[in-house]
C-alpha positions in Angstrom: -19.9 -56.6 7.8 -23.2 -54.8 7.2 -24.0 -51.1 6.9 -27.1 -49.0 7.0 -28.2 -45.4 7.4 -30.8 -46.5 9.9 -30.1 -48.2 13.2 -32.7 -51.0 12.9 -33.3 -51.7 9.2 -31.8 -51.6 5.7 -28.5 -53.3 6.4 -26.4 -54.2 3.3 -23.3 -56.4 3.3 -20.3 -54.2 2.5 -17.4 -56.5 3.3 -16.8 -60.2 3.6 -13.6 -62.1 4.5 -12.8 -65.8 5.1 -9.6 -64.8 7.0 -10.2 -64.9 10.7 -7.1 -62.8 11.4 -8.7 -59.8 9.6 -10.3 -57.7 12.3 -10.4 -54.2 10.6 -12.0 -52.6 7.6 -12.0 -49.1 6.2 -15.3 -48.0 4.7 -14.9 -45.3 2.0 -16.9 -43.2 -0.5 -19.3 -42.1 2.3 -21.2 -38.8 2.6 -20.1 -36.2 5.1 -22.9 -35.3 7.5 -24.6 -38.8 7.2 -24.5 -41.2 10.2 -23.8 -44.8 9.3 -24.7 -47.9 11.4 -22.7 -51.1 11.3 -23.3 -54.7 12.4 -21.0 -57.7 12.0 -21.8 -61.4 11.7 -19.6 -64.6 11.8 -19.5 -67.1 9.0 -18.9 -70.8 10.0 -17.0 -73.4 8.0 -20.1 -74.4 6.1 -20.7 -70.9 4.9 -23.6 -70.3 7.2 -24.0 -66.7 8.5 -24.7 -66.3 12.2 -26.8 -63.6 13.8 -25.7 -60.0 13.5 -24.2 -58.1 16.4 -25.6 -55.0 17.9 -24.9 -51.9 15.9 -22.2 -49.3 16.2 -22.4 -46.0 14.4 -20.1 -43.2 13.1 -19.9 -40.5 10.5 -17.2 -39.2 8.2 -15.4 -36.1 9.3 -15.6 -33.0 7.0 -12.5 -32.0 5.1 -10.1 -29.1 6.0 -11.4 -25.7 4.9 -9.4 -24.3 2.1 -8.4 -20.7 1.1 -8.5 -19.5 4.7 -7.6 -15.8 4.9 -8.1 -12.8 7.3 -8.6 -9.2 6.4 -8.6 -6.0 8.5 -11.9 -4.3 9.0 -11.4 -1.7 11.7 -9.4 -0.9 14.8 -11.4 -3.5 16.7 -12.5 -6.1 14.1 -11.2 -8.6 11.5 -13.0 -10.7 8.9 -12.2 -14.4 8.3 -13.0 -16.1 5.0 -12.7 -19.6 3.8 -14.1 -21.9 1.1 -17.3 -24.0 1.8 -16.7 -27.6 2.8 -19.0 -30.1 1.3 -21.2 -31.7 3.9 -20.3 -29.3 6.6 -23.3 -27.9 8.5 -21.3 -25.3 10.6 -17.8 -24.1 11.4 -16.1 -23.6 14.7 -14.1 -20.4 14.9 -11.1 -20.4 17.2 -9.1 -17.4 18.5 -6.0 -18.8 20.1 -7.1 -22.1 21.5 -10.6 -20.9 22.5 -13.7 -21.4 20.4 -15.2 -18.0 20.1 -18.1 -18.7 17.7 -20.1 -21.3 15.8 -20.9 -20.1 12.3 -23.7 -21.8 10.4 -22.8 -22.9 6.9 -24.3 -20.9 4.0 -25.1 -21.9 0.5 -22.4 -19.8 -1.2 -18.9 -20.9 -2.0 -17.3 -18.5 0.4 -18.0 -18.6 4.2 -17.1 -15.7 6.5 -17.1 -14.5 10.0 -16.3 -11.1 11.5 -14.6 -11.0 15.0 -15.1 -7.9 17.0 -14.1 -6.4 20.3 -10.3 -6.7 19.6 -7.6 -4.4 20.9 -5.2 -2.4 18.7 -1.6 -3.6 18.9 -2.5 -7.1 20.0 -1.6 -10.2 17.9 -4.5 -12.6 17.4 -4.3 -16.1 16.1 -7.2 -17.7 14.3 -8.1 -21.1 12.8 -11.4 -22.7 11.6 -12.8 -26.2 11.8 -15.6 -27.6 9.7 -18.2 -29.6 11.6 -20.9 -32.0 10.4 -23.9 -32.9 12.5 -26.0 -36.1 12.2 -28.7 -35.8 14.8 -27.0 -34.7 18.1 -23.7 -36.2 17.0 -21.1 -33.7 15.7 -17.8 -34.6 14.0 -15.1 -32.0 13.6 -12.7 -32.0 10.7 -9.0 -31.0 10.4 -8.5 -27.3 11.3 -7.0 -24.8 8.9 -3.5 -23.5 9.3 -3.3 -20.8 12.0 -3.1 -17.1 10.8 -1.8 -14.3 13.0 -3.1 -10.7 12.6 -3.4 -7.4 14.3 -6.4 -5.0 14.0 -6.0 -1.7 12.3 -4.4 1.0 14.4 -6.6 4.1 15.1 -6.2 7.2 13.0 -3.7 9.7 14.5 -5.4 12.7 16.1 -4.4 16.4 16.4 -2.9 16.8 12.9 -1.5 20.3 12.4 0.4 22.0 9.7 3.0 24.7 10.4 4.6 26.7 7.4 8.4 26.7 7.6 9.0 28.6 4.4 7.4 29.2 1.0 8.0 25.6 0.1 8.0 23.6 3.4 5.3 22.6 5.8 5.9 20.8 9.1 3.2 18.3 10.1 2.7 17.2 13.7 0.2 14.9 15.3 -0.4 13.0 18.6 1.5 9.7 18.8 -0.5 6.5 18.6 0.4 3.7 21.0 1.8 0.4 19.8 2.5 1.4 16.2 5.9 1.2 14.4 5.5 4.1 12.0 3.3 6.5 10.0 2.6 6.9 6.3 2.1 10.5 5.1 -0.5 11.2 2.4 -1.1 14.5 0.5 -3.8 15.7 -1.9 -4.2 19.1 -3.7 -8.0 19.1 -3.2 -10.2 18.6 -0.1 -11.6 15.1 -0.3 -9.4 14.2 -3.3 -7.5 11.0 -3.7 -4.4 11.3 -1.6 -0.9 10.1 -2.6 1.6 8.7 -0.2 4.6 11.1 0.0 6.6 9.7 2.9 6.9 7.4 5.8 8.4 8.0 9.3 9.2 5.6 12.1 7.9 6.2 15.6 7.7 10.0 15.5 4.9 12.5 15.5 6.2 14.9 12.9 7.1 15.2 9.2 8.4 18.0 7.0 6.9 18.2 3.5 9.0 20.0 0.9 6.6 21.3 -1.8 
């Protein structure tokens, strides 16, 4: 069995066997993104090598992207991140079972993609595949594990404060669709760092006792 990185020249013997029942061979220690060309030749009983066959070619698949994670960006977008795969020239981004983008590989150790146009309250499932091109031929690797996420809910509107006594304030706001609850934050200065003081489930009001 002979191998080359060019279809017509440079073939080197990589495997020889005298057992005629052996009809398979696994070639290893190859470079992702490089196309390899193979030819095979018979050896007769006297040890004479016959003419080589026509070539067949293939290339190694890139490995599975590691450290895949998703973070919330806004009410309509999320950011996907994963570690760079050696030899990969691009990454296919899937939302559900549909490829939504092709992201070119960058030189840094962390790769990323921001998906936009999402709908609040909707679950989205993502995974990523590394792909290696050799000429016009593309080989996809094993996908990441799928991750499910929802975009951030919008900020509640119409927040009002109504004094109930000298130490109580009732807060009300417009309900936000498709949320399961609200966290209440308070600060003693305008624009200051707020502190979470309570949490309510599916209601548009909260009474703060000062």
